[in-house]
NURODREN-935180 format. One record per residue (C-alpha): residue number from 1; z, x, y. Coordinates in steps of 0.1 Angstrom, whole numbers, plus 5000, padded with zeros to 4 digits. Each point is the difference from the previous one (the first is absolute). Layout:
{guza NUM,{Z,X,Y}}
...
This chain:
{guza 1,{5153,4847,4911}}
{guza 2,{4963,5010,5003}}
{guza 3,{4993,4984,4966}}
{guza 4,{5007,4965,5014}}
{guza 5,{4974,5007,5027}}
{guza 6,{4971,5006,4977}}
{guza 7,{4971,4978,5012}}
{guza 8,{4982,4977,4976}}
{guza 9,{4967,5008,5017}}
{guza 10,{4982,5033,5000}}
{guza 11,{5017,5024,5023}}
{guza 12,{4990,5033,5016}}
{guza 13,{4995,5027,4975}}
{guza 14,{5001,5027,5027}}
{guza 15,{5024,4998,5029}}
{guza 16,{5000,5026,5027}}
{guza 17,{5030,5003,5024}}
{guza 18,{5003,5016,5035}}
{guza 19,{5038,5007,4998}}
{guza 20,{5009,4997,5037}}
{guza 21,{5033,4996,5018}}
{guza 22,{5022,5028,4986}}
{guza 23,{5006,5016,5034}}
{guza 24,{5009,4967,5017}}
{guza 25,{5022,4990,4971}}
{guza 26,{5020,5032,5005}}
{guza 27,{5001,4997,5038}}
{guza 28,{5015,4964,4996}}
{guza 29,{5029,5017,4982}}
{guza 30,{5003,5028,5025}}
{guza 31,{4989,5025,4974}}
{guza 32,{4972,5027,5001}}
{guza 33,{4965,4990,4989}}
{guza 34,{5003,5020,4969}}
{guza 35,{5028,4978,4988}}
{guza 36,{4975,4972,5000}}
{guza 37,{4974,5020,4981}}
{guza 38,{5026,5007,4973}}
{guza 39,{5008,4963,4998}}
{guza 40,{4963,4992,4998}}
{guza 41,{4995,5024,4971}}
{guza 42,{5027,4982,4980}}
{guza 43,{4981,4967,5007}}
{guza 44,{4969,5014,4984}}
{guza 45,{5017,5001,4966}}
{guza 46,{5009,4963,5002}}
{guza 47,{4965,4990,5009}}
{guza 48,{4984,5021,4973}}
{guza 49,{5024,4985,4974}}
{guza 50,{4991,4965,5011}}
{guza 51,{4963,5005,4995}}
{guza 52,{4996,4992,4962}}
{guza 53,{5020,4968,5002}}
{guza 54,{4977,4986,5028}}
{guza 55,{4967,5012,4985}}
{guza 56,{4993,5029,5023}}
{guza 57,{4984,5028,4981}}
{guza 58,{4991,5023,5029}}
{guza 59,{5022,5008,5030}}
{guza 60,{4989,5023,5028}}
{guza 61,{5025,5010,5027}}
{guza 62,{4994,5017,5033}}
{guza 63,{5026,5027,5002}}
{guza 64,{4987,5024,5026}}
{guza 65,{4968,4998,5021}}
{guza 66,{4978,5027,5015}}
{guza 67,{5013,4988,5034}}
{guza 68,{5037,5004,4990}}
{guza 69,{4999,5037,5007}}
{guza 70,{5003,4990,5037}}
{guza 71,{5037,4991,4994}}
{guza 72,{5028,5024,5008}}
{guza 73,{5003,5031,4979}}
{guza 74,{5034,4988,4989}}
{guza 75,{4987,4968,4987}}
{guza 76,{4969,5015,4983}}
{guza 77,{5021,5027,4983}}
{guza 78,{5025,4975,4989}}
{guza 79,{4973,4978,4985}}
{guza 80,{4985,5029,4981}}
{guza 81,{5034,5008,4985}}
{guza 82,{5004,4963,4991}}
{guza 83,{4966,5000,4982}}
{guza 84,{5010,5030,4980}}
{guza 85,{5034,4986,4991}}
{guza 86,{4985,4966,4991}}
{guza 87,{4976,5016,4975}}
{guza 88,{5027,5022,4985}}
{guza 89,{5025,4972,4996}}
{guza 90,{4976,4972,4989}}
{guza 91,{4976,5018,4977}}
{guza 92,{5018,4994,4967}}
{guza 93,{5008,4964,5008}}
{guza 94,{4964,4993,5011}}
{guza 95,{4988,5015,4967}}
{guza 96,{5025,4979,4980}}
{guza 97,{4991,4968,5018}}
{guza 98,{4963,5004,4992}}
{guza 99,{4989,5007,5036}}
{guza 100,{4969,5021,5006}}
{guza 101,{5002,5018,5033}}
{guza 102,{4971,5013,5020}}
{guza 103,{4998,5014,5035}}
{guza 104,{4972,4994,5025}}
{guza 105,{4994,5019,5033}}
{guza 106,{4992,5035,5011}}
{guza 107,{5023,5024,4983}}
{guza 108,{4988,5031,5020}}
{guza 109,{5026,4996,5027}}
{guza 110,{5029,4994,4977}}
{guza 111,{5023,5029,4989}}
{guza 112,{4993,5016,4966}}
{guza 113,{5033,4989,4984}}
{guza 114,{4994,4963,5008}}
{guza 115,{4964,5002,4988}}
{guza 116,{5012,5016,4967}}
{guza 117,{5025,4972,4995}}
{guza 118,{4973,4974,5007}}
{guza 119,{4977,5016,4975}}
{guza 120,{5027,5002,4974}}
{guza 121,{5010,4964,5004}}
{guza 122,{4964,4988,4997}}
{guza 123,{4997,5020,4968}}
{guza 124,{5034,4989,4986}}
{guza 125,{4992,4963,5004}}
{guza 126,{4963,5002,4993}}
{guza 127,{5003,4980,4967}}
{guza 128,{5020,4971,5015}}
{guza 129,{4983,4967,5006}}
{guza 130,{5027,4974,5008}}
{guza 131,{4998,5004,5038}}
{guza 132,{4976,5022,5019}}
{guza 133,{5019,5013,5031}}
{guza 134,{4978,5018,5025}}
{guza 135,{5017,5017,5029}}
{guza 136,{4980,5007,5031}}
{guza 137,{5013,5033,5014}}
{guza 138,{4983,5017,5030}}
{guza 139,{4975,4972,4997}}
{guza 140,{4977,4983,5026}}
{guza 141,{4971,4977,4993}}
{guza 142,{4976,5016,5024}}
{guza 143,{5010,5035,4987}}
{guza 144,{4994,4988,4964}}
{guza 145,{4965,4986,5008}}
{guza 146,{4991,5032,5019}}
{guza 147,{5011,5022,4971}}
{guza 148,{4980,4978,4976}}
{guza 149,{4969,5003,5022}}
{guza 150,{5003,5038,5000}}
{guza 151,{5003,5001,4962}}
{guza 152,{4970,4978,4996}}
{guza 153,{4980,5021,5025}}
{guza 154,{5009,5031,4979}}
{guza 155,{4987,4983,4969}}
{guza 156,{4967,4992,5018}}
{guza 157,{4998,5037,5012}}
{guza 158,{5005,5011,4964}}
{guza 159,{4972,4977,4988}}
{guza 160,{5023,4978,4979}}
{guza 161,{4994,4970,5022}}
{guza 162,{4972,4989,5023}}
{guza 163,{5003,4978,5031}}
{guza 164,{4985,4971,4980}}
{guza 165,{5031,5002,4977}}
{guza 166,{5024,4993,5029}}
{guza 167,{5013,4965,5001}}
{guza 168,{5035,4984,5003}}
{guza 169,{5006,5004,4962}}
{guza 170,{4991,5037,5002}}
{guza 171,{5023,5007,5030}}
{guza 172,{5029,4982,4983}}
{guza 173,{4998,5025,4972}}
{guza 174,{5009,5028,5024}}
{guza 175,{5030,4982,5015}}
{guza 176,{5036,5010,4991}}
{guza 177,{5003,4965,4984}}
{guza 178,{4971,5003,4976}}
{guza 179,{5024,4993,4971}}
{guza 180,{5013,4968,5016}}
{guza 181,{4988,4964,5004}}
{guza 182,{4998,4989,5036}}
{guza 183,{5033,4984,5012}}
{guza 184,{5002,4962,4998}}
{guza 185,{5029,4998,5024}}
{guza 186,{5012,5023,5028}}
{guza 187,{5036,4995,5013}}
{guza 188,{5014,5015,5032}}
{guza 189,{5036,4997,5007}}
{guza 190,{5019,5001,5034}}
{guza 191,{4980,4975,5019}}
{guza 192,{4972,5023,5012}}
{guza 193,{4966,4984,4995}}
{guza 194,{4976,5029,4996}}
{guza 195,{4986,5020,4971}}
{guza 196,{5007,5035,5013}}
{guza 197,{4970,5018,4984}}
{guza 198,{5011,4990,4964}}
{guza 199,{4974,4994,4973}}
{guza 200,{4974,4991,5025}}
{guza 201,{4971,5000,4975}}
{guza 202,{5019,4985,4971}}
{guza 203,{5015,4971,5019}}
{guza 204,{4968,4985,5012}}
{guza 205,{5008,4967,4982}}
{guza 206,{5037,5003,4995}}
{guza 207,{5024,4973,5011}}
{guza 208,{5026,5011,5025}}
{guza 209,{5036,4990,5005}}
{guza 210,{5020,5013,5030}}
{guza 211,{5037,4996,4993}}
{guza 212,{5027,5001,5026}}
{guza 213,{5025,5016,4977}}
{guza 214,{5007,5037,5005}}
{guza 215,{4991,5021,4969}}
{guza 216,{5035,5009,4989}}
{guza 217,{5009,4963,4999}}
{guza 218,{4968,4989,4982}}
{guza 219,{5015,4989,4967}}
{guza 220,{4983,4994,4966}}
{guza 221,{5007,4963,5006}}
{guza 222,{4980,4999,5032}}
{guza 223,{4973,5021,4984}}
{guza 224,{4997,4975,4972}}
{guza 225,{4997,4971,5024}}
{guza 226,{4972,5018,5019}}
{guza 227,{4982,5007,4968}}
{guza 228,{5005,4964,4988}}
{guza 229,{4985,4986,5032}}
{guza 230,{4968,5021,4995}}
{guza 231,{4986,4975,4975}}
{guza 232,{4998,4973,5026}}
{guza 233,{4974,5020,5019}}
{guza 234,{4962,4994,4995}}
{guza 235,{4981,5033,4997}}
{guza 236,{4963,4994,5007}}
{guza 237,{4988,5036,5007}}
{guza 238,{4977,4988,5027}}
{guza 239,{4987,4969,4981}}
{guza 240,{5009,4964,5007}}
{guza 241,{5018,4975,4979}}
{guza 242,{4980,4977,4979}}
């Protein structure tokens, strides 16, 4: 169905998604929150598969934030098991479908087995180029910029940079997303209208869509419509229309 939704105009090459609403989706069905997270993980596959047909080359999804550790131990542990299971089950299909997978975020707090799976999946899919899927795991925008600033300060201490070298372009090279173009479109599901510390630096000129649909119900068809509507927006990057 997504093929019918391909826009004639230029669409967003990079879409980032804040996948919100798993818990509420489960609660509406009188099920535990983890039930919703499992349903949300299945939805990821559908959205990734839809990307080539609607012209999305880069997809970045917000899987777990630096603030999500504040949730109950049951939910956090369940999510970590889900991430490990997702990588183990999806690795071969992602490879076969031409999806290159990368992870952004601070890996220091993640358990060793999960980090090994992440590293292996990145290596396994490193030659793919059909879709670039980036998964933000233990990620926060402020944390990312702070870590980047520390790395840059270290380079200055080592004499490899000077303060005169420091500008926006230099800082961007130290971000987790140094290998990605900035997002053109950021989508948040579930009706919440906030950015929740996601890609703060990179989304300076991104367009935003806040969708009422809960993430487990966010279909490829709806994704295609949102992407299709992107072309009607005028992006001036601070300038004015002629």
